[in-house]
Structure formats: C-alpha cells, structure tokens
Residue, then its C-alpha position, 0 to 999 in steps of 0.5 A: x839436452x838440459x844437464x847440470x853438473x853437481x858434486x859429492x863429498x867423496x871427492x874429498x875422501x868422504x866415504x866413512x863418516x868415522x874416518x878421523x881425517x875427514x875435512x869439515x863439511x863446511x869446507x867441502x860445501x865452500x869448495x864445491x861452490x868454488x868449483x862451479x857446482x850448484x848442487x851437491x849430494x849429502x854424502x854418507x849418513x852422519x857427515x853433514x849434520x841433520x840440523x836443518x838451520x845449520x845446513x841451510x845456512x851453509x848451502x845458502x852461503x855457497x849458493x848450493x842445493x842438495x841433489x841426493x842423500x845416500x844410504x851406504x850401509x849393509x842392505x843384507x843383514x836383518x839386524x841392520x834393517x831398523x837402523x836403515x829405516x831410521x836413516x831414511x827417515x832422517x835423511x828424507x826429512x832433512x832433504x825435503x825441508x831444504x829449498x829444492x833444486x829446479x827440475x830440468x825440463x825432461x827430467x824423469x823425477x825431481x831431485x833430491x833423490x835417495x841413493x841406495x848402496x849396499x856396503x859393508x862386507x869384507x868378503x866382497x870389498x876385497x874382491x871388488x872388480x873381480x866377478x870371477x872370484x867374488x862370492x855371491x849371496x845365497x837366494x835367501x839372503x838375496x831375497x832378504x836384501x830385495x825385501x829391504x830395498x823395497x821397504x826403504x824405497x817405500x819409506x822414501x816415497x812417503x816423503x815424495x823422494x825418488x829412490x835410486x839404486x846404485x851398483x857399487x864395487x865392493x857391495x853385493x850389487x856390483x856385477x852384471x849378473x847381480x844388476x840384471x837380477x835386481x832389475x828383475x826383482x825391483x820394478x821401475x815404479x819402486x826405484x830407479x837406477x843410478x848408474x856410475x861410470x867408474x864402478x861399471x868400468x871397475x867391475x868389468x862392464x862397459x859404461x856406454x853399453x850399460x847407459x844405452x841398454x838401461x836408459x829406461x831404468x836410469x834416473x840419475x848418473x854419476x861420473x868418474x874416471x879411471x887411471x888404467x895403469x893404477x887399475x891394472x896394479x890394483x887388480x893384481x892385489x888383494x885390496x879393499x876398494x877404497x884402499x885402491x882409491x887411496x892409491x889414485x885409481x880414480x882420476x880427474x875426468x878426462x885424464x883416464x880411460x872412460x870415453x866421455x865424448x861418446x857418453x855425451x853423444x849417447x846422453x843426447x840420443x837417449x834424451x837424458x835430462x837432469x843431474x850428473x854427479x862428479x865423483x873421484x873417491x880418494x884418501x881424505x888425507x889428500x883432500x887438499x888436491x880435491x878442489x884442483x881435481x874437480x875443477x879439472x873434471x868440470x873444465x874438461x866436461x864443459x870443453x867437450x860440450x856438457 
C-alpha cells in the first residue's frame, strides 16, 4: 500500500479567503513542511495567489507540491455558474504548471485533483449534521447542480485534471440520500469521489462502511477526527458548521472517535494507493496551535502503520 500523507490550509483555519484573521499563506506552507508533509492542497480560491512564480518559489523552498485545488462555492445558483467556470480555469491553469507530484504505484489518477464542494447556503449550514431536518433541493435545482458539476468536470478535464466531488457538512451534497443520488447522476468517468471521514461521521454515516462500499468510486480521501463530547454539544445547538469547528469539534487524529486502525486495514484490503490529506478545521484565530496539532496527527497515523 503506497500512501503519502498530505495537508490542507483548513488546518490553519483557512476556509473563507475573506476572513481577516487568516495566517499568511507563506507561513502555512512553511509549517506544513515542518510537519513532514510533502504535499498540500491549494485551499479555497483566492487564498494562495494565482501567481505561478511566487507560488513555485515558496513550494520549492518548503519541498512541497500541490495535491489539489478546490472549488468551494455555491454549485446550485445559475447566477454563480460563470464565476465557477472562471475558478476552474484559474485553478487548473495554475496547478498544472507547477511541478507534479509523483504518481504512486496503483494510484487511480495522478494528482493534482480538482476537489468540487457545494457551499454557501444558510438553510443547510445551520442544519449541518442533521439529515432529519435539513431541507433538500427541489428536483429542478438538484438537476441544475448536477449539470453544473458535469460542466465544471469537463472544463477540468481539458487541463488533464481529475475532478473529485467532496460531500461536505453544511452543503447540498452532505447526507446519505444525496451522495447516493449524486453517484447515480454523475458517472465515474466524469468525476470521482473524495470521501472525508470527518464529514461522513458528522453527517451520521459510518466512515468505514462508506469507504468499503464506495471504494470503486473513491479516488482521494480526507482524514479528520471528531471530539465526541463537543460533537454532542453542537448537535444540540442551532450552529453553523464552521462555528462548530471553532468550538473544537474537529480534533487531532487519534484523539477522537474515528477508528483509524480499522480504516488502515480497510485501505489495505481495497488496495488504496495515493494521497491522504489531513484536515482539522478550526477558527484561524487559533492557528498558533496548528503545527502542534498536525504533527500529533501525523505522528499518530505513522504509529499505527500509515
């Protein structure tokens, strides 16, 4: 099993590029390198600049490559569609000009990937993790979102970039019924899945079961862990997903409820090869503990065989 551990800027609280408290992107790359990563995601559009020379200089300085870029935006609204296409062009033109990450033997598709996430709907954000009460899209709006995903995926393929769709707490692709419908509507040739252990658990699904059942559709995986006490607290509150993260619902891997020993065994069984990206969303005002936490996560995963 050839697996490489990589990181993402959300471990430093980078989710909204307009947040005034974000740490400098150069610091994030430097600390990612200190944690032992060889790869990192680009983070949300607008955080790391679309400046090939500056980005390349910092990556080289820190011995890093880019594993993926991310569309983290409203995939439903027609009025946002042109903006989404522009993001795909900007992201894919940047990540495909940077030095590539070596493809692992057995890896289905080479990096960098384009991770596609629906986000930006208050009525879902306040119901993250609650499949029983979260509103669902109408058939018309669901079909509109599927058409947008197909078009974004086709645009990414023009750059040779593999698109992967990421079910995400607080978006319109979150719960079991929605992920299963997505897999009916978007063929594997068009886009793969990026499963996220933390989002699956947060949204009332068993990560081990989902990785086993959808191994043939999964190209890429995100690892998180969940503090069960805080999880139970926030499930009793009317709270946005990232506000729950600000309270510490995501914890270093190995310190929460998710069974990474069983997941390691399962990844061997399904012959998963390639990249695992550690994520621990937080309030960026707490970014001073990011390096400590991701080192704990990396050390734990290595101690159990990753």
